[in-house]
C-alpha positions in Angstrom: 82.5 104.4 130.2 79.6 103.4 126.8 81.3 100.1 124.6 80.2 100.1 121.4 80.4 97.7 118.4 80.5 99.1 114.8 81.4 95.8 113.3 82.1 92.5 114.3 85.9 93.4 114.2 86.0 97.1 115.4 84.2 98.4 118.5 84.8 102.1 119.9 84.7 102.7 123.2 83.4 106.5 124.9 84.7 107.5 128.9 83.1 109.1 131.6 85.9 111.7 131.4 85.4 114.8 129.0 83.3 111.6 126.5 87.3 110.8 125.5 87.2 108.7 122.8 88.8 105.2 121.7 88.2 103.2 118.6 89.8 99.7 118.6 90.0 97.3 115.8 90.9 93.6 115.4 93.0 91.7 113.8 91.9 88.3 115.1 92.7 88.0 118.6 95.2 92.0 118.1 94.3 95.1 118.8 95.2 98.8 117.1 93.7 101.3 119.5 93.4 104.6 117.7 93.9 106.9 120.9 93.9 105.9 124.7 90.8 108.0 127.0 91.3 110.7 128.9 91.4 109.4 132.4 92.8 106.2 134.4 89.9 104.8 134.9 88.5 104.8 131.8 91.8 103.9 130.4 91.4 101.0 133.1 87.6 99.3 131.8 89.1 99.6 128.9 92.0 97.3 128.9 88.7 95.2 131.4 87.0 95.3 128.6 89.6 94.3 125.4 91.6 92.9 126.6 90.4 90.5 129.9 86.5 90.0 128.3 87.0 89.7 124.2 90.6 87.8 125.2 92.7 91.0 122.8 96.3 91.9 122.7 96.9 95.8 122.1 99.9 95.1 119.6 99.3 99.6 118.2 97.7 102.6 119.3 97.3 105.2 117.1 97.5 109.0 118.5 94.8 111.0 115.9 97.3 114.2 118.8 98.7 114.5 121.0 96.9 116.1 123.9 96.5 114.1 126.9 92.9 113.9 127.2 93.9 111.3 124.4 96.6 109.3 126.1 95.7 107.5 129.4 95.9 104.3 128.9 98.9 104.7 126.9 101.6 104.0 130.0 99.5 100.8 130.2 99.9 99.0 127.5 104.6 99.2 126.7 104.6 96.2 124.7 102.1 97.8 122.2 103.9 99.8 119.3 103.1 104.3 119.7 102.4 105.6 116.7 102.5 109.2 116.4 102.6 112.4 113.9 106.5 114.0 113.5 104.5 117.1 115.8 103.5 115.2 118.3 106.0 117.0 121.1 105.0 120.5 120.1 101.2 119.4 120.6 101.9 117.9 124.5 103.7 121.0 125.1 101.5 123.5 123.8 98.1 122.2 125.8 96.7 123.7 128.8 95.8 120.6 130.7 98.9 119.2 130.1 99.7 115.5 132.3 103.0 114.6 132.1 102.9 110.8 133.2 100.3 109.9 130.5 103.3 110.7 128.1 105.0 108.6 125.7 107.7 108.6 123.2 106.1 107.0 119.7 108.2 104.3 119.1 107.0 104.7 115.5 106.9 108.6 114.3 106.0 109.9 110.3 105.5 112.9 108.1 102.6 113.1 105.6 101.2 109.8 105.2 101.5 106.0 107.1 99.1 103.2 105.7 98.9 99.6 107.9 97.3 96.3 107.0 95.1 95.6 110.1 93.3 92.3 109.5 91.0 93.1 106.5 91.4 96.3 107.2 94.2 99.4 105.5 94.0 101.7 107.6 95.7 105.4 106.1 97.2 108.0 108.4 97.3 110.9 107.2 98.1 113.6 108.6 95.7 116.2 108.4 96.4 119.6 110.8 93.8 121.4 112.5 93.2 121.6 115.4 97.1 121.4 116.5 99.7 120.3 113.8 100.0 116.8 114.3 96.8 116.0 114.3 95.9 112.4 112.1 93.3 111.6 110.1 93.1 107.2 110.7 90.3 106.4 107.2 89.1 103.2 107.5 87.3 102.5 103.5 86.9 98.8 104.5 85.2 99.7 107.6 83.8 103.0 105.7 84.7 105.2 108.7 86.9 107.7 109.7 88.7 108.8 113.3 89.2 112.9 112.5 89.7 113.7 116.3 89.0 117.0 117.1 88.8 118.9 114.6 85.7 118.4 115.4 83.8 118.6 119.1 80.5 117.0 118.0 78.9 119.6 115.9 80.9 122.2 116.5 85.0 122.5 117.4 87.1 124.3 119.7 89.2 127.1 119.2 91.9 126.9 121.7 94.7 128.2 119.9 94.1 126.9 116.3 93.8 128.4 113.3 90.3 128.3 112.0 91.8 128.6 108.7 94.2 125.9 108.9 91.0 124.1 111.4 88.6 124.9 108.1 90.5 122.7 105.5 90.7 120.4 108.1 86.8 119.1 108.1 87.1 119.3 104.0 89.4 117.7 103.7 88.2 115.1 105.7 85.0 115.6 103.7 86.6 114.8 100.9 87.8 111.0 101.8 83.4 110.4 101.7 82.8 108.1 104.5 79.5 107.4 105.8 80.4 107.1 110.1 83.1 109.8 112.0 84.7 109.5 115.0 85.4 112.0 116.9 88.2 112.6 119.5 85.4 112.8 121.5 81.2 111.6 121.7 82.1 109.1 120.1 80.2 108.9 116.2 78.8 110.5 113.6 77.1 111.0 109.9 79.0 111.8 107.6 76.8 115.7 107.6 78.9 115.8 110.8 81.2 117.5 109.4 78.8 120.1 106.9 77.6 120.6 110.9 81.2 121.5 112.3 81.5 124.0 109.3 78.8 126.1 109.5 79.0 126.8 113.0 83.0 127.6 112.9 82.0 130.1 110.2 78.2 131.0 112.1 80.0 132.4 114.8 83.0 133.9 113.1 80.5 135.6 111.5 78.7 136.9 114.5 81.9 137.5 116.2 83.7 139.4 113.7 80.3 141.4 113.6 80.5 142.5 116.5 84.6 143.9 117.2 83.3 145.0 113.6 80.0 147.4 115.4 80.7 147.0 118.5 81.6 149.8 121.3 85.7 148.8 122.5 84.0 148.7 126.1 81.4 146.6 124.8 83.1 144.1 122.9 83.9 141.2 125.8 80.4 141.6 126.3 78.7 141.0 123.8 81.3 138.1 122.4 80.6 136.1 125.8 76.6 137.1 125.3 77.1 134.3 121.2 73.9 132.0 122.3 75.2 128.4 120.8 71.5 128.4 119.4 72.6 131.2 116.7 75.4 129.4 115.9 74.6 125.5 114.9 72.8 124.3 111.6 69.7 123.5 112.1 67.7 120.8 113.4 70.9 120.2 115.5 69.7 120.6 119.3 73.3 121.0 120.9 74.0 118.5 123.6 75.5 119.7 127.8 78.7 118.7 126.6 78.2 121.1 123.3 76.9 123.7 125.4 80.1 123.6 127.6 82.6 123.7 125.1 80.8 126.6 122.8 80.9 129.1 126.7 84.6 127.6 126.4 85.3 128.7 122.8 83.8 132.2 123.9 86.3 132.3 126.8 88.6 131.0 123.8 87.8 134.0 121.5 88.2 136.7 124.4 91.4 135.2 125.9 92.5 134.7 122.4 91.9 137.7 120.5 90.0 135.0 118.6 88.5 136.2 114.6 90.4 139.7 116.2 92.5 139.5 112.1 89.1 138.8 110.3 88.1 142.1 111.5 90.6 144.4 110.7 91.0 142.7 107.2 87.4 142.7 106.5 87.4 146.9 108.3 90.6 147.2 105.9 88.8 146.2 102.5 85.9 148.3 103.9 88.3 150.8 103.6 89.4 150.3 99.7 
């Protein structure tokens, strides 16, 4: 597991499983976690570093969204105040790889926004539905960073069961915060330019799929979609990582299996006939 101090009172953890991310904010000996990693071994290492090596007590855990690959550590801190957005059960029940053993009922549920004073930080929890209905952005102005969960996946996005238009809106709202560092739900931290890079990927993938659905014979549509290269979608200067390549492949499966962008293609065809 990667452990990276971002400030004297902020530490980021990137686990081995799914490169899932957790971020700890310190208030003296007390810690608040944003997300809790994907696997049990990663979660145990997180607890060992935070509690064993650093001597912190985890008092609160905020979920950017309630999918199992961000919840493995919840059960390791039973006394911590668990915080989630009101639509958390919808997200947990609708995911592809649910792990019921990781589920823990949140003790504090909110709707639109919630602010917490934690040490020198005023943490703003902002409901920002995109990848899921319960997505939360955790804005930390003093640290000039924002934790955004899975509204980005590195320099790309992941589309499974998401409305691409809603996802685009979520990223635009994150941009409006103007933070210099963006912490994703996977891979780690990025400069603010990652948001435009994720939007570029989303827009290019949409344009390519709509063109294929509009022009290719039905018998060839699936084959041509599955042949879309990530290099044709990422922003200039972006060299895709193995993790991003893997999830681009998952996106192509999702586009085919869930008919993503089919409505966009139908609307474009209707407009062309008008």
